[in-house]
ZAMARGU-4260 file (C-alpha; in steps of 0.2 Angstrom, whole numbers, plus 5000, padded with zeros to 4 digits):
<rodrens>
0) 4954/5128/4950 | 4938/5118/4950 | 4937/5106/4965 | 4925/5091/4967 | 4925/5082/4983
5) 4915/5065/4982 | 4919/5046/4984 | 4914/5045/4966 | 4928/5056/4962 | 4940/5045/4971
10) 4934/5030/4961 | 4937/5040/4945 | 4954/5046/4950 | 4960/5031/4960 | 4975/5027/4949
15) 4981/5046/4950 | 4980/5045/4969 | 4991/5029/4969 | 5003/5039/4958 | 5004/5053/4971
20) 5006/5039/4985 | 5020/5032/4975 | 5030/5048/4975 | 5027/5050/4993 | 5035/5033/4996
25) 5050/5038/4986 | 5052/5053/4998 | 5049/5041/5013 | 5063/5030/5007 | 5075/5045/5005
30) 5072/5049/5023 | 5077/5031/5028 | 5093/5032/5018 | 5100/5050/5018 | 5104/5063/5031
35) 5092/5077/5027 | 5095/5088/5042 | 5081/5099/5046 | 5071/5093/5030 | 5070/5076/5039
40) 5056/5083/5050 | 5045/5086/5034 | 5050/5070/5024 | 5045/5058/5038 | 5027/5062/5034
45) 5029/5055/5017 | 5027/5039/5025 | 5008/5043/5025 | 5009/5037/5007 | 5008/5019/5014
50) 4991/5023/5021 | 4985/5031/5005 | 4990/5015/4996 | 4980/5005/5009 | 4965/5016/5008
55) 4964/5016/4989 | 4968/4997/4990 | 4953/4994/5002 | 4942/5005/4990 | 4947/4995/4975
60) 4945/4978/4984 | 4928/4982/4990 | 4923/4985/4972 | 4932/4969/4967 | 4923/4958/4980
65) 4906/4966/4974 | 4909/4961/4956 | 4916/4944/4960 | 4911/4937/4978 | 4918/4920/4974
70) 4934/4918/4985 | 4944/4907/4973 | 4942/4919/4959 | 4947/4934/4970 | 4962/4924/4976
75) 4968/4920/4958 | 4967/4938/4953 | 4976/4944/4968 | 4989/4930/4965 | 4992/4935/4947
80) 4991/4954/4950 | 5002/4955/4965 | 5012/4938/4966 | 5019/4938/4948 | 5027/4956/4948
85) 5033/4952/4966 | 5042/4936/4961 | 5049/4943/4945 | 5058/4957/4955 | 5061/4948/4972
90) 5069/4932/4965 | 5083/4940/4956 | 5086/4953/4969 | 5086/4941/4984 | 5097/4929/4974
95) 5109/4944/4971 | 5108/4950/4989 | 5108/4934/4999 | 5118/4922/4988 | 5130/4933/4977
100) 5134/4948/4987 | 5134/4940/5004 | 5150/4933/5011 | 5142/4916/5012 | 5127/4912/5002
105) 5112/4909/5013 | 5099/4899/5004 | 5088/4898/5020 | 5088/4917/5021 | 5084/4918/5002
110) 5068/4907/5005 | 5063/4917/5019 | 5065/4933/5010 | 5056/4928/4994 | 5042/4920/5004
115) 5040/4937/5014 | 5042/4927/5030 | 5058/4937/5034 | 5048/4952/5038 | 5038/4944/5052
120) 5054/4935/5059 | 5068/4947/5055 | 5060/4964/5050 | 5067/4964/5033 | 5062/4964/5015
125) 5046/4970/5007 | 5035/4972/5022 | 5020/4980/5012 | 5019/4964/5002 | 5021/4953/5018
130) 5006/4963/5025 | 4995/4960/5009 | 4997/4941/5010 | 4986/4938/5026 | 4976/4954/5023
135) 4970/4948/5006 | 4968/4930/5012 | 4955/4937/5024 | 4946/4948/5012 | 4933/4936/5006
140) 4928/4933/5024 | 4927/4951/5027 | 4915/4953/5012 | 4904/4939/5019 | 4903/4948/5036
145) 4899/4964/5027 | 4885/4956/5017 | 4877/4949/5033 | 4881/4963/5046 | 4883/4978/5035
150) 4900/4986/5030 | 4899/5000/5043 | 4898/4988/5057 | 4912/4977/5051 | 4924/4991/5046
155) 4922/5000/5062 | 4924/4985/5073 | 4939/4979/5062 | 4947/4996/5064 | 4945/4997/5083
160) 4951/4979/5085 | 4966/4982/5074 | 4971/4998/5084 | 4968/4988/5100 | 4979/4974/5095
165) 4993/4986/5089 | 4993/4996/5105 | 4993/4980/5116 | 5008/4972/5107 | 5018/4988/5107
170) 5014/4990/5126 | 5018/4972/5130 | 5033/4970/5119 | 5047/4983/5119 | 5060/4974/5110
175) 5060/4972/5091 | 5053/4956/5086 | 5039/4946/5079 | 5026/4955/5090 | 5031/4972/5085
180) 5032/4968/5067 | 5014/4962/5069 | 5009/4978/5078 | 5017/4988/5064 | 5005/4979/5052
185) 4989/4980/5063 | 4991/4999/5066 | 4990/5002/5047 | 4974/4991/5044 | 4962/5005/5049
190) 4967/5014/5032 | 4962/4999/5022 | 4945/4998/5031 | 4942/5016/5029 | 4944/5014/5010
195) 4933/4998/5010 | 4919/5008/5019 | 4920/5023/5007 | 4918/5011/4992 | 4904/5002/5001
200) 4894/5018/5004 | 4897/5023/4985 | 4891/5006/4979 | 4876/5006/4990 | 4871/5024/4984
205) 4873/5032/5001 | 4887/5044/4997 | 4885/5049/4979 | 4883/5067/4984 | 4897/5079/4984
210) 4905/5089/4998 | 4907/5108/4997 | 4925/5116/4998 | 4921/5123/5015 | 4915/5106/5022
215) 4930/5098/5015 | 4942/5110/5022 | 4933/5109/5039 | 4933/5090/5039 | 4952/5090/5034
220) 4956/5102/5049 | 4946/5091/5061 | 4954/5075/5054 | 4972/5082/5055 | 4968/5088/5073
225) 4962/5071/5078 | 4978/5063/5071 | 4989/5076/5080 | 4981/5072/5096 | 4983/5054/5094
230) 4998/5053/5083 | 5009/5044/5097 | 4998/5029/5096 | 5003/5026/5077 | 4985/5019/5074
235) 4977/5035/5066 | 4987/5038/5050 | 4971/5034/5041 | 4965/5052/5045 | 4979/5061/5035
240) 4978/5047/5022 | 4959/5051/5019 | 4963/5070/5018 | 4976/5067/5005 | 4965/5056/4995
245) 4951/5068/4995 | 4961/5083/4990 | 4972/5074/4977 | 4956/5067/4968 | 4946/5084/4970
250) 4954/5095/4956 | 4948/5093/4938 | 4966/5093/4932 | 4983/5092/4940 | 5001/5094/4932
255) 5008/5078/4925 | 4992/5068/4927 | 4997/5056/4913 | 5013/5052/4921 | 5006/5051/4938
260) 4992/5039/4932 | 5005/5028/4923 | 5016/5028/4939 | 5000/5023/4949 | 4997/5008/4938
265) 5015/5003/4941 | 5015/5007/4959 | 5019/4990/4965 | 5034/4988/4954 | 5039/5005/4958
270) 5039/5002/4977 | 5048/4985/4975 | 5061/4992/4963 | 5065/5007/4974 | 5068/4997/4990
275) 5078/4984/4980 | 5089/4996/4971 | 5092/5007/4986 | 5097/4991/4996 | 5109/4985/4982
280) 5117/5002/4981 | 5120/5002/5000 | 5125/4983/5003 | 5135/4980/4987 | 5142/4997/4983
285) 5142/5006/5000 | 5132/5021/4992 | 5121/5032/5002 | 5114/5050/5003 | 5105/5061/4991
290) 5115/5055/4975 | 5111/5037/4978 | 5092/5041/4981 | 5091/5051/4965 | 5099/5037/4955
295) 5088/5024/4963 | 5073/5035/4960 | 5076/5036/4941 | 5080/5018/4939 | 5064/5013/4949
300) 5053/5025/4939 | 5059/5020/4922 | 5061/5001/4927 | 5044/5001/4935 | 5035/5008/4920
305) 5044/4997/4908 | 5041/4981/4918 | 5023/4985/4920 | 5020/4988/4902 | 5029/4971/4898
310) 5018/4962/4911 | 5002/4970/4907 | 4995/4959/4893 | 5003/4942/4900 | 4994/4946/4917
315) 4978/4950/4909 | 4979/4933/4900 | 4983/4924/4916 | 4969/4932/4925 | 4957/4927/4911
320) 4963/4909/4911 | 4958/4907/4930 | 4962/4888/4931 | 4956/4888/4949 | 4939/4893/4944
325) 4938/4881/4929 | 4944/4866/4939 | 4930/4870/4952 | 4916/4870/4938
</rodrens>
């Protein structure tokens, strides 16, 4: 097998990496819904898929900001690419969950769920989307600071501050609530800035050279050792995410690449459908366990691919319309 370790390789195979991360998230969800016995000790690490997503998201966002530094255009593209698929799936699901399935329809809860505010206040719903809202709002400001101070300074400082905030909140607040929900988000932010910094190094021409297999293996061992020693903090999962990203993107070919790339393109729809289908199976039908997971996985994969295909052209047209940018001109 031919391996090529470089940030350029990550750029070329970013969608494939997202497909692998989507599969990891499926396994992370089965850990939450099924009693896996001794296998649970392995499946729990599938949650690293979230950090892989954040890393490649930061990688892509850095390129996006470099191409389009105007904030209103960035916001419009993110609103379309993330907001439209989210609303298409979230509105009918929460209507079914909060209004139809519930003993008493709760329109207030429906609004909180669709707006993603329910994650912060009640620890429920699509927490990953809830995290993206404030994170993407701050991205143009991050880009501005990076241009002035340099991406390494900004990314390293942001990583340290994020970890410090997460650790403080977890130490100061032991009961579940808003503070711990915020801490859960802050402890994942280092993964985003790791990807952002990698992309900046590639754009600036400071990391185009490859890395040997021996150097990649040694770096991976050190990164995983660093994570192992600091794993109880919950703030260093960017280390295994970086290892996974480099090793997934390194081979010239992987089995089922075309499928994984398609799944990577539909990763948002895949994530949302998976949690929504599992929740409906549990709340409406009382299903749980491996059988429910397998059914939810098939529905999620097929539904995500079909929905992404159906939305692909309309979203491209919406992005191109950019009424926000036109109004400002």
